[in-house]
KEKE-3310 file (N, C-alpha, C; in steps of 0.2 Angstrom, whole numbers, plus 5000, padded with zeros to 4 digits):
npx = (5116:5120:5113:5121:5122:5122:5126:5139:5149:5159:5176:5180:5167:5168:5178:5173:5164:5172:5178:5167:5162:5149:5136:5133:5123:5123:5124:5126:5135:5141:5148:5157:5163:5171:5178:5187:5195:5192:5187:5173:5159:5150:5133:5120:5103:5092:5100:5105:5090:5087:5095:5092:5081:5087:5097:5090:5090:5092:5102:5101:5109:5104:5088:5089:5089:5077:5068:5072:5068:5057:5053:5057:5060:5053:5045:5033:5030:5042:5041:5028:5031:5041:5034:5024:5033:5038:5029:5026:5010:5006:5014:5012:4998:4998:5006:4999:4991:5001:5003:4995:4992:4996:4998:4991:4988:4982:4983:4980:4990:4985:4972:4978:4980:4965:4966:4965:4974:4971:4967:4975:4992:5004:5022:5024:5027:5028:5024:5030:5018:5024:5042:5059:5074:5075:5066:5054:5050:5044:5049:5036:5031:5020:5008:5011:5023:5016:5009:5019:5027:5017:5016:5029:5028:5018:5024:5036:5039:5035:5044:5053:5050:5048:5062:5060:5056:5038:5036:5047:5048:5032:5019:5007:5003:5001:5008:5004:5011:5013:5025:5039:5048:5063:5078:5088:5089:5098:5095:5102:5097:5091:5079:5080:5077:5067:5059:5063:5073:5087:5100:5112:5119:5117:5114:5117:5112:5120:5119:5119:5112:5096:5090:5099:5099:5108:5120:5131:5137:5138:5135:5139:5142:5147:5139:5127:5119:5118:5108:5099:5096:5087:5072:5073:5074:5060:5054:5056:5049:5037:5032:5035:5026:5015:5020:5026:5040:5053:5069:5077:5083:5086:5084:5082:5077:5074:5064:5065:5058:5060:5052:5046:5049:5051:5046:5054:5057:5057:5069:5070:5079:5088:5105:5111:5115:5127:5137:5140:5136:5147:5156:5154:5164:5174:5170:5168:5176:5168:5157:5141:5133:5139:5134:5121:5118:5122:5116:5121:5126:5125:5132:5131:5141:5150:5155:5160:5170:5183:5181:5174:5173:5175:5171:5163:5162:5154:5156:5148:5155:5152:5153:5158:5149:5152:5164:5180:5179:5188:5197:5199:5199:5207:5216:5227:5228:5214:5219:5227:5222:5211:5207:5210:5208:5200:5199:5198:5189:5190:5180:5182:5174:5162:5150:5143:5142:5148:5163:5169:5169:5169:5177:5179:5189:5184:5190:5185:5193:5193:5180:5176:5179:5171:5158:5166:5169:5155:5152:5161:5170:5169:5177:5188:5196:5196:5205:5220)
npy = (5339:5346:5354:5361:5376:5387:5405:5404:5396:5396:5393:5391:5386:5373:5368:5367:5356:5345:5342:5339:5329:5329:5325:5329:5333:5324:5336:5347:5360:5354:5343:5351:5356:5344:5341:5350:5345:5344:5332:5329:5324:5316:5311:5301:5306:5296:5292:5301:5305:5294:5297:5306:5305:5301:5310:5321:5336:5348:5358:5371:5381:5392:5397:5392:5378:5376:5370:5355:5350:5351:5344:5328:5325:5315:5325:5332:5340:5350:5353:5360:5372:5379:5382:5391:5400:5408:5413:5427:5435:5424:5422:5436:5438:5427:5433:5443:5445:5448:5462:5470:5483:5487:5486:5479:5469:5458:5457:5449:5451:5454:5463:5471:5485:5490:5493:5509:5520:5532:5529:5524:5522:5530:5530:5515:5498:5488:5470:5454:5440:5427:5425:5429:5437:5453:5453:5461:5469:5484:5499:5512:5530:5539:5543:5545:5535:5524:5520:5520:5507:5497:5499:5494:5481:5473:5474:5469:5457:5447:5439:5440:5429:5419:5412:5407:5394:5391:5390:5396:5409:5416:5422:5426:5431:5449:5456:5470:5483:5492:5505:5499:5508:5513:5509:5494:5476:5463:5445:5426:5410:5396:5384:5372:5354:5357:5365:5376:5393:5399:5411:5415:5424:5441:5456:5471:5482:5493:5507:5521:5532:5536:5534:5522:5507:5496:5481:5482:5483:5475:5476:5468:5467:5467:5476:5476:5464:5464:5478:5472:5456:5453:5459:5451:5439:5435:5437:5428:5418:5420:5419:5406:5401:5399:5393:5383:5378:5368:5360:5367:5380:5399:5413:5429:5446:5462:5477:5491:5500:5507:5503:5487:5476:5472:5460:5461:5450:5433:5419:5402:5389:5393:5401:5420:5426:5422:5416:5425:5423:5414:5427:5425:5413:5421:5427:5418:5407:5399:5388:5394:5384:5371:5374:5373:5363:5351:5357:5368:5378:5397:5407:5425:5428:5422:5421:5436:5438:5448:5451:5466:5478:5478:5478:5471:5466:5460:5462:5468:5470:5479:5474:5489:5495:5499:5491:5483:5464:5462:5466:5465:5461:5474:5469:5470:5485:5489:5481:5487:5501:5498:5495:5482:5468:5455:5444:5441:5442:5437:5439:5429:5430:5438:5439:5438:5450:5455:5462:5458:5451:5452:5450:5461:5469:5483:5496:5509:5519:5518:5520:5528:5522:5512:5521:5527:5513:5514:5524:5521:5522:5510:5510:5513:5501:5494:5483:5480)
npz = (5133:5116:5103:5087:5080:5066:5069:5072:5083:5094:5099:5112:5117:5110:5117:5129:5128:5121:5134:5143:5136:5129:5124:5103:5091:5077:5062:5050:5055:5067:5059:5051:5063:5066:5056:5058:5066:5076:5092:5094:5103:5092:5089:5077:5075:5077:5088:5093:5100:5107:5117:5125:5135:5143:5147:5150:5150:5135:5125:5113:5100:5093:5084:5072:5076:5080:5072:5071:5081:5081:5072:5073:5090:5102:5114:5117:5128:5130:5117:5115:5127:5121:5108:5115:5123:5110:5103:5104:5108:5115:5125:5130:5135:5144:5154:5158:5170:5181:5175:5173:5167:5156:5139:5126:5108:5098:5079:5061:5047:5037:5042:5047:5038:5042:5054:5065:5068:5073:5085:5091:5105:5102:5109:5101:5097:5084:5079:5072:5081:5081:5079:5073:5080:5073:5064:5054:5065:5071:5079:5084:5080:5079:5067:5056:5052:5058:5047:5035:5042:5039:5025:5023:5029:5020:5011:5010:5021:5020:5011:5019:5029:5023:5021:5034:5046:5048:5063:5068:5062:5063:5050:5048:5057:5068:5082:5091:5102:5117:5120:5128:5140:5149:5154:5148:5151:5150:5153:5158:5163:5169:5174:5184:5188:5199:5197:5200:5199:5192:5188:5180:5171:5171:5162:5157:5145:5135:5125:5115:5110:5110:5097:5096:5091:5089:5096:5102:5114:5129:5148:5166:5183:5198:5205:5198:5200:5214:5211:5203:5204:5213:5209:5195:5197:5206:5195:5186:5194:5198:5186:5183:5190:5182:5169:5174:5174:5171:5169:5160:5153:5145:5139:5141:5138:5145:5150:5163:5173:5183:5193:5190:5182:5166:5156:5137:5128:5125:5125:5119:5127:5125:5131:5128:5114:5099:5108:5119:5130:5134:5143:5157:5159:5160:5172:5180:5178:5176:5164:5155:5151:5155:5168:5168:5161:5173:5184:5191:5201:5201:5214:5218:5226:5227:5211:5212:5220:5225:5212:5214:5211:5197:5181:5169:5153:5136:5116:5102:5088:5073:5056:5045:5033:5025:5020:5014:5006:5009:5017:5038:5054:5063:5076:5082:5086:5092:5105:5110:5112:5122:5139:5144:5136:5140:5131:5111:5098:5081:5065:5050:5041:5030:5026:5039:5046:5056:5064:5073:5090:5108:5122:5137:5153:5164:5176:5189:5188:5173:5168:5158:5144:5142:5138:5126:5119:5113:5105:5097:5079:5067:5056:5059:5063:5055:5042:5031)
capx = (5115:5121:5113:5125:5121:5123:5131:5145:5151:5166:5184:5177:5163:5171:5182:5171:5159:5176:5184:5164:5159:5143:5133:5133:5119:5129:5122:5129:5136:5145:5152:5161:5169:5175:5181:5195:5199:5189:5182:5166:5156:5141:5127:5117:5098:5090:5104:5100:5083:5087:5100:5090:5078:5093:5101:5084:5092:5096:5104:5104:5114:5099:5082:5089:5089:5071:5062:5076:5066:5047:5053:5059:5060:5047:5044:5026:5029:5046:5039:5022:5033:5044:5031:5021:5038:5041:5022:5024:5004:5001:5016:5008:4991:5000:5011:4991:4991:5010:5005:4988:4990:5001:4994:4993:4983:4985:4977:4980:4993:4978:4970:4982:4974:4958:4969:4963:4982:4971:4966:4984:4994:5012:5027:5020:5028:5023:5030:5025:5016:5031:5047:5066:5076:5072:5062:5046:5052:5044:5044:5031:5029:5015:5002:5015:5028:5013:5008:5024:5028:5012:5016:5034:5026:5017:5029:5044:5041:5034:5049:5058:5046:5049:5065:5062:5047:5031:5038:5052:5045:5024:5019:4999:4997:5005:5007:5004:5011:5015:5033:5044:5052:5068:5084:5088:5094:5097:5095:5102:5093:5088:5075:5081:5072:5063:5056:5067:5076:5093:5100:5118:5121:5114:5120:5116:5113:5119:5114:5123:5109:5088:5090:5102:5096:5114:5119:5137:5138:5134:5141:5142:5144:5142:5133:5124:5117:5115:5103:5092:5093:5080:5067:5071:5073:5053:5048:5055:5046:5031:5030:5036:5018:5011:5025:5029:5046:5058:5076:5075:5086:5082:5089:5075:5079:5070:5067:5066:5057:5061:5047:5048:5056:5044:5051:5053:5055:5061:5072:5072:5082:5099:5108:5115:5120:5134:5143:5143:5135:5152:5157:5153:5169:5180:5172:5169:5178:5160:5152:5135:5130:5139:5131:5115:5118:5125:5113:5127:5120:5132:5129:5135:5147:5157:5154:5164:5174:5189:5180:5169:5174:5175:5163:5164:5156:5155:5157:5149:5159:5148:5156:5154:5140:5155:5169:5179:5177:5196:5196:5199:5198:5213:5217:5233:5226:5210:5221:5231:5216:5207:5211:5211:5205:5201:5200:5195:5187:5188:5176:5182:5165:5159:5142:5138:5141:5152:5169:5174:5168:5177:5175:5186:5186:5185:5189:5181:5197:5194:5174:5176:5181:5162:5155:5170:5166:5147:5153:5167:5169:5172:5180:5195:5198:5197:5215:5219)
capy = (5338:5350:5353:5367:5378:5392:5406:5405:5392:5399:5387:5389:5381:5364:5363:5363:5351:5341:5340:5339:5323:5332:5321:5334:5333:5329:5341:5352:5364:5349:5339:5353:5357:5339:5340:5354:5342:5343:5325:5332:5317:5315:5306:5301:5308:5291:5289:5308:5308:5292:5297:5312:5303:5299:5316:5326:5343:5349:5366:5374:5387:5395:5394:5386:5371:5374:5364:5349:5348:5348:5338:5323:5324:5314:5328:5335:5346:5353:5357:5364:5377:5379:5387:5395:5405:5409:5417:5434:5437:5421:5426:5442:5435:5421:5439:5447:5447:5451:5467:5471:5490:5485:5487:5474:5467:5455:5457:5445:5453:5455:5468:5478:5492:5492:5497:5517:5523:5540:5526:5519:5527:5532:5525:5508:5492:5483:5463:5449:5436:5422:5431:5429:5440:5460:5453:5463:5472:5494:5503:5518:5535:5543:5539:5540:5530:5519:5518:5517:5501:5492:5499:5488:5474:5472:5473:5463:5453:5438:5438:5438:5424:5412:5411:5401:5390:5394:5387:5402:5415:5416:5426:5427:5438:5452:5460:5477:5482:5500:5501:5496:5511:5511:5504:5486:5471:5453:5438:5418:5407:5390:5381:5366:5348:5354:5371:5382:5399:5399:5415:5414:5430:5447:5462:5479:5483:5497:5512:5527:5535:5534:5528:5516:5497:5492:5478:5485:5484:5473:5475:5464:5469:5465:5481:5475:5461:5469:5480:5469:5452:5448:5457:5447:5432:5436:5440:5422:5414:5422:5416:5399:5398:5397:5388:5376:5372:5363:5356:5371:5386:5403:5421:5435:5453:5464:5483:5491:5504:5512:5500:5483:5471:5469:5455:5461:5444:5427:5415:5396:5383:5396:5411:5424:5422:5421:5412:5429:5421:5416:5432:5421:5411:5426:5431:5415:5401:5391:5391:5395:5378:5366:5374:5370:5355:5350:5358:5370:5386:5403:5414:5432:5431:5417:5424:5441:5438:5451:5458:5469:5484:5478:5476:5463:5467:5458:5469:5466:5475:5476:5477:5493:5492:5500:5487:5479:5460:5458:5470:5463:5468:5478:5467:5475:5493:5489:5480:5495:5505:5495:5493:5472:5465:5446:5438:5444:5433:5441:5434:5432:5429:5445:5440:5437:5458:5456:5460:5453:5450:5454:5452:5466:5473:5490:5497:5515:5524:5518:5518:5531:5518:5510:5526:5528:5511:5514:5526:5518:5522:5503:5510:5516:5496:5488:5484:5473)
capz = (5126:5111:5095:5087:5074:5063:5063:5074:5087:5096:5101:5120:5120:5106:5119:5134:5125:5123:5140:5146:5135:5129:5118:5100:5087:5072:5057:5042:5056:5071:5056:5048:5066:5068:5049:5056:5069:5085:5093:5095:5104:5088:5088:5075:5075:5082:5092:5101:5102:5111:5123:5126:5140:5151:5148:5151:5149:5130:5125:5106:5098:5089:5083:5066:5077:5083:5066:5070:5087:5080:5065:5077:5096:5106:5119:5117:5132:5127:5111:5120:5130:5116:5106:5118:5122:5103:5102:5110:5112:5120:5132:5134:5139:5153:5157:5159:5178:5184:5170:5171:5165:5148:5131:5118:5107:5090:5072:5057:5044:5030:5044:5050:5036:5045:5063:5066:5071:5077:5092:5096:5109:5102:5105:5103:5094:5082:5077:5071:5085:5082:5077:5075:5078:5073:5058:5053:5069:5070:5084:5080:5087:5075:5063:5047:5055:5059:5040:5035:5044:5038:5019:5025:5030:5016:5004:5012:5028:5018:5008:5025:5031:5018:5024:5040:5045:5053:5069:5070:5059:5060:5045:5049:5063:5070:5089:5092:5111:5121:5119:5137:5142:5152:5152:5144:5155:5148:5161:5156:5166:5168:5177:5189:5189:5206:5195:5204:5192:5194:5185:5177:5169:5170:5159:5157:5137:5135:5119:5113:5109:5111:5093:5096:5093:5090:5101:5103:5122:5136:5153:5171:5188:5207:5210:5193:5202:5218:5211:5198:5204:5214:5205:5188:5201:5208:5190:5187:5201:5199:5181:5182:5194:5177:5165:5177:5169:5172:5166:5154:5149:5142:5137:5142:5138:5149:5152:5169:5171:5189:5198:5189:5178:5161:5148:5130:5126:5131:5119:5125:5126:5124:5133:5124:5105:5097:5111:5122:5136:5139:5149:5164:5161:5163:5178:5187:5176:5177:5157:5157:5147:5159:5175:5166:5160:5177:5188:5195:5204:5201:5219:5218:5231:5224:5208:5209:5226:5221:5207:5215:5208:5191:5175:5163:5145:5130:5113:5096:5086:5068:5050:5041:5030:5017:5023:5006:5009:5011:5024:5041:5059:5067:5083:5088:5085:5097:5111:5110:5114:5129:5147:5148:5132:5141:5125:5107:5093:5075:5063:5045:5037:5028:5028:5046:5046:5063:5063:5079:5096:5114:5130:5142:5157:5165:5181:5190:5183:5168:5166:5152:5142:5140:5134:5120:5115:5110:5099:5090:5072:5067:5051:5061:5067:5048:5039:5025)
cpx = (5117:5119:5117:5125:5125:5120:5137:5142:5157:5170:5181:5173:5165:5174:5179:5166:5163:5177:5176:5159:5153:5142:5131:5128:5122:5123:5128:5136:5144:5148:5157:5167:5171:5179:5184:5195:5198:5186:5176:5160:5148:5138:5121:5108:5094:5093:5103:5096:5082:5090:5095:5085:5082:5094:5095:5089:5096:5098:5107:5105:5109:5092:5082:5087:5080:5064:5066:5070:5059:5046:5055:5061:5051:5042:5039:5028:5034:5044:5033:5027:5034:5040:5028:5026:5039:5036:5020:5017:5003:5007:5015:5002:4995:5005:5002:4992:4997:5008:5000:4988:4992:4996:4994:4988:4984:4981:4983:4984:4988:4975:4972:4980:4968:4960:4966:4970:4978:4967:4971:4986:5002:5015:5024:5026:5024:5029:5026:5024:5024:5038:5054:5071:5073:5068:5056:5047:5050:5041:5042:5030:5025:5012:5007:5019:5022:5012:5013:5026:5023:5015:5024:5032:5023:5019:5036:5046:5037:5038:5052:5057:5046:5056:5068:5053:5046:5034:5043:5049:5035:5024:5009:4999:5002:5004:5008:5004:5014:5023:5037:5049:5057:5076:5084:5091:5092:5100:5098:5101:5092:5084:5075:5075:5066:5057:5058:5071:5082:5099:5108:5121:5116:5118:5112:5116:5113:5118:5119:5120:5101:5088:5091:5101:5103:5115:5131:5139:5135:5137:5138:5145:5142:5136:5127:5118:5116:5108:5094:5091:5087:5075:5067:5070:5063:5051:5050:5051:5038:5031:5032:5029:5015:5014:5025:5033:5050:5065:5077:5078:5084:5087:5082:5079:5073:5071:5063:5064:5056:5056:5048:5051:5051:5047:5047:5052:5060:5065:5070:5075:5088:5097:5108:5117:5125:5138:5144:5139:5142:5157:5156:5160:5175:5177:5171:5172:5174:5160:5147:5134:5131:5137:5126:5112:5118:5117:5117:5124:5127:5129:5136:5142:5155:5160:5160:5167:5181:5188:5174:5167:5176:5170:5167:5161:5158:5155:5155:5153:5157:5154:5156:5151:5149:5165:5173:5178:5186:5198:5195:5200:5205:5213:5223:5231:5220:5214:5224:5226:5212:5214:5216:5206:5205:5201:5193:5194:5183:5183:5177:5177:5161:5151:5140:5139:5143:5159:5174:5168:5172:5173:5181:5185:5189:5186:5186:5186:5195:5185:5172:5174:5176:5159:5160:5166:5158:5148:5159:5165:5172:5180:5187:5198:5198:5206:5213:5224)
cpy = (5348:5350:5361:5369:5384:5401:5406:5400:5394:5392:5385:5384:5375:5362:5362:5358:5346:5338:5336:5330:5323:5328:5331:5332:5334:5330:5344:5355:5357:5346:5343:5356:5351:5339:5346:5351:5341:5337:5327:5324:5316:5310:5309:5303:5303:5289:5298:5309:5298:5292:5305:5312:5303:5304:5321:5334:5343:5357:5368:5380:5390:5392:5391:5380:5369:5369:5356:5347:5347:5342:5329:5319:5323:5317:5333:5341:5350:5357:5362:5372:5379:5386:5390:5401:5409:5414:5422:5433:5433:5421:5429:5441:5430:5430:5445:5451:5451:5460:5469:5479:5489:5483:5484:5471:5463:5455:5454:5451:5454:5461:5472:5486:5494:5495:5504:5522:5527:5536:5522:5526:5527:5535:5517:5503:5486:5475:5457:5444:5432:5424:5428:5434:5447:5460:5456:5467:5479:5497:5511:5523:5538:5540:5539:5536:5525:5516:5515:5511:5495:5492:5493:5482:5472:5470:5469:5459:5448:5436:5437:5432:5418:5409:5406:5397:5391:5396:5392:5409:5415:5424:5430:5432:5443:5457:5466:5478:5491:5497:5504:5505:5510:5508:5497:5483:5463:5449:5432:5416:5400:5388:5373:5360:5350:5363:5377:5387:5399:5403:5414:5418:5437:5453:5467:5480:5490:5502:5519:5530:5533:5532:5523:5511:5494:5486:5479:5483:5481:5473:5471:5466:5469:5472:5479:5471:5461:5473:5475:5461:5449:5452:5455:5441:5432:5436:5431:5418:5415:5417:5408:5397:5396:5392:5381:5372:5370:5360:5361:5379:5394:5410:5423:5442:5458:5474:5485:5498:5511:5509:5492:5482:5470:5468:5458:5457:5439:5423:5409:5391:5389:5404:5415:5420:5423:5418:5418:5428:5416:5421:5428:5416:5414:5430:5421:5407:5394:5392:5387:5387:5374:5370:5372:5365:5351:5354:5363:5377:5392:5407:5417:5433:5430:5420:5432:5443:5439:5450:5464:5477:5487:5479:5474:5466:5462:5464:5465:5471:5475:5480:5479:5491:5495:5493:5482:5471:5457:5462:5465:5465:5466:5475:5473:5481:5493:5487:5483:5501:5503:5492:5486:5469:5458:5443:5443:5438:5438:5437:5436:5433:5434:5447:5438:5443:5460:5455:5457:5453:5450:5454:5457:5467:5481:5491:5506:5519:5525:5519:5525:5527:5515:5512:5526:5522:5511:5519:5527:5519:5516:5502:5511:5508:5491:5488:5477:5469)
cpz = (5121:5103:5092:5078:5069:5068:5067:5081:5090:5099:5109:5123:5116:5112:5125:5131:5124:5127:5143:5144:5134:5124:5113:5094:5079:5066:5053:5049:5062:5065:5053:5053:5068:5061:5051:5063:5076:5086:5096:5098:5100:5091:5083:5077:5081:5089:5098:5104:5108:5119:5126:5133:5147:5153:5153:5151:5139:5128:5114:5107:5095:5087:5076:5070:5081:5078:5065:5075:5086:5076:5071:5085:5100:5110:5119:5122:5129:5122:5112:5122:5126:5113:5109:5119:5115:5102:5108:5110:5116:5128:5135:5139:5146:5159:5163:5165:5182:5180:5169:5168:5156:5144:5126:5114:5101:5084:5066:5050:5038:5035:5047:5044:5039:5049:5061:5069:5075:5085:5094:5099:5109:5108:5105:5097:5089:5076:5074:5078:5088:5077:5078:5073:5075:5066:5058:5059:5069:5077:5079:5082:5081:5071:5056:5051:5055:5051:5035:5034:5041:5030:5018:5025:5026:5009:5004:5017:5024:5015:5013:5029:5027:5020:5028:5039:5048:5059:5072:5066:5058:5054:5044:5054:5066:5078:5086:5101:5111:5121:5125:5137:5148:5153:5154:5147:5150:5156:5155:5159:5166:5175:5181:5185:5193:5201:5196:5197:5195:5188:5182:5175:5171:5167:5156:5148:5135:5126:5120:5112:5108:5106:5090:5095:5092:5097:5103:5108:5126:5143:5160:5177:5193:5207:5204:5196:5211:5218:5209:5201:5206:5212:5197:5192:5202:5203:5186:5188:5199:5189:5180:5186:5188:5173:5168:5172:5173:5166:5160:5154:5144:5144:5138:5143:5141:5149:5157:5170:5179:5194:5196:5183:5170:5156:5139:5126:5128:5124:5120:5122:5123:5128:5128:5118:5105:5102:5119:5130:5138:5144:5155:5162:5161:5168:5184:5186:5173:5169:5159:5157:5152:5164:5174:5166:5167:5186:5193:5197:5204:5208:5218:5221:5228:5217:5207:5216:5224:5215:5207:5212:5201:5187:5168:5160:5141:5123:5109:5092:5077:5064:5045:5034:5021:5017:5014:5008:5011:5017:5031:5050:5062:5075:5086:5089:5092:5105:5114:5115:5120:5134:5148:5144:5134:5136:5118:5100:5086:5071:5054:5038:5036:5029:5034:5048:5053:5062:5070:5083:5103:5116:5135:5148:5160:5171:5184:5188:5176:5162:5159:5144:5138:5136:5126:5114:5109:5105:5093:5083:5070:5059:5053:5063:5060:5044:5033:5026)
residu = (UNK:UNK:UNK:UNK:UNK:UNK:UNK:UNK:UNK:UNK:UNK:UNK:UNK:UNK:UNK:UNK:UNK:UNK:UNK:UNK:UNK:UNK:UNK:UNK:UNK:UNK:UNK:UNK:UNK:UNK:UNK:UNK:UNK:UNK:UNK:UNK:UNK:UNK:UNK:UNK:UNK:UNK:UNK:UNK:UNK:UNK:UNK:UNK:UNK:UNK:UNK:UNK:UNK:UNK:UNK:UNK:UNK:UNK:UNK:UNK:UNK:UNK:UNK:UNK:UNK:UNK:UNK:UNK:UNK:UNK:UNK:UNK:UNK:UNK:UNK:UNK:UNK:UNK:UNK:UNK:UNK:UNK:UNK:UNK:UNK:UNK:UNK:UNK:UNK:UNK:UNK:UNK:UNK:UNK:UNK:UNK:UNK:UNK:UNK:UNK:UNK:UNK:UNK:UNK:UNK:UNK:UNK:UNK:UNK:UNK:UNK:UNK:UNK:UNK:UNK:UNK:UNK:UNK:UNK:UNK:UNK:UNK:UNK:UNK:UNK:UNK:UNK:UNK:UNK:UNK:UNK:UNK:UNK:UNK:UNK:UNK:UNK:UNK:UNK:UNK:UNK:UNK:UNK:UNK:UNK:UNK:UNK:UNK:UNK:UNK:UNK:UNK:UNK:UNK:UNK:UNK:UNK:UNK:UNK:UNK:UNK:UNK:UNK:UNK:UNK:UNK:UNK:UNK:UNK:UNK:UNK:UNK:UNK:UNK:UNK:UNK:UNK:UNK:UNK:UNK:UNK:UNK:UNK:UNK:UNK:UNK:UNK:UNK:UNK:UNK:UNK:UNK:UNK:UNK:UNK:UNK:UNK:UNK:UNK:UNK:UNK:UNK:UNK:UNK:UNK:UNK:UNK:UNK:UNK:UNK:UNK:UNK:UNK:UNK:UNK:UNK:UNK:UNK:UNK:UNK:UNK:UNK:UNK:UNK:UNK:UNK:UNK:UNK:UNK:UNK:UNK:UNK:UNK:UNK:UNK:UNK:UNK:UNK:UNK:UNK:UNK:UNK:UNK:UNK:UNK:UNK:UNK:UNK:UNK:UNK:UNK:UNK:UNK:UNK:UNK:UNK:UNK:UNK:UNK:UNK:UNK:UNK:UNK:UNK:UNK:UNK:UNK:UNK:UNK:UNK:UNK:UNK:UNK:UNK:UNK:UNK:UNK:UNK:UNK:UNK:UNK:UNK:UNK:UNK:UNK:UNK:UNK:UNK:UNK:UNK:UNK:UNK:UNK:UNK:UNK:UNK:UNK:UNK:UNK:UNK:UNK:UNK:UNK:UNK:UNK:UNK:UNK:UNK:UNK:UNK:UNK:UNK:UNK:UNK:UNK:UNK:UNK:UNK:UNK:UNK:UNK:UNK:UNK:UNK:UNK:UNK:UNK:UNK:UNK:UNK:UNK:UNK:UNK:UNK:UNK:UNK:UNK:UNK:UNK:UNK:UNK:UNK:UNK:UNK:UNK:UNK:UNK:UNK:UNK:UNK:UNK:UNK:UNK:UNK:UNK:UNK:UNK:UNK:UNK:UNK:UNK:UNK:UNK:UNK:UNK:UNK:UNK:UNK:UNK:UNK:UNK:UNK:UNK:UNK:UNK:UNK:UNK:UNK:UNK:UNK:UNK:UNK:UNK:UNK)
# end
């Protein structure tokens, strides 16, 4: 069962939902898609709630759907698990036995001024205990940056928080935690009806520099699975000894410090956002949501057969801040500059802030292309 929401639903997902006759909640987004000529299997609120116990598995496009779940779905166990995973402080407490040396503490927003920064160890991360995207998140390297972060939170965070339900962004408490060093990775996984984890995607989130926080480039390869599938799977097994999840999808961001995979955050009931989990459809031909809804396990041997030396990547190509609303993404130039563009998804809406997303393939002979992508000037890829 699917709940489609802003900011984006791909044509691939729409076709998949129709081909597999997946029940879709009737809301503004799904009705818009139907109005464009797509025959989705729409269910009204009552029909969707009645069908849920028969299906037992639910997938949401984004945190925008969580408010509907809280208001309508009578599955308190599921709602409790979502709330637990959305609360970053509670999640840190659950993982405390797995990471006994990891520093974190929670403070009410009104008491942040009382925290003595001289008693803190920098760098650290300051973020809402319940959060969405990067709202209110600060990486702090010294006492001056700490004071600046506190001022910004007190002046601006409540404005952001009022745009979302408390369930999505909590506005009362903040988490202070140590900065996790190491390379960043992301995993799409689901727990089956027996509570066993199944990994559907592993991505290496690459950055242009230490100060880069963009989502420009995520890569996947057989070598990546060989190196990291086991430690990520070990974490999921240990985590579920505590959480007891079943029939449950999630997207997890990790940093790997050379010894351990340490989770940054977990996004419940979805995989990588913006439909970018669909990179897997280019690797194996299987849609991750179909795999989850139908209890399909994707083994790395079958997934990467014949592609052992290739790197598959998804790109988020941001819209330049100074781009005119009439400017659009230059597809022709981008295809000419890349080795193998598997799929290109231009976005016409300038308010989204993304010019296009792309799926690409590179081989050893073109490995420098990935580093080049990290430094692209997107002004060179816009046209009238």
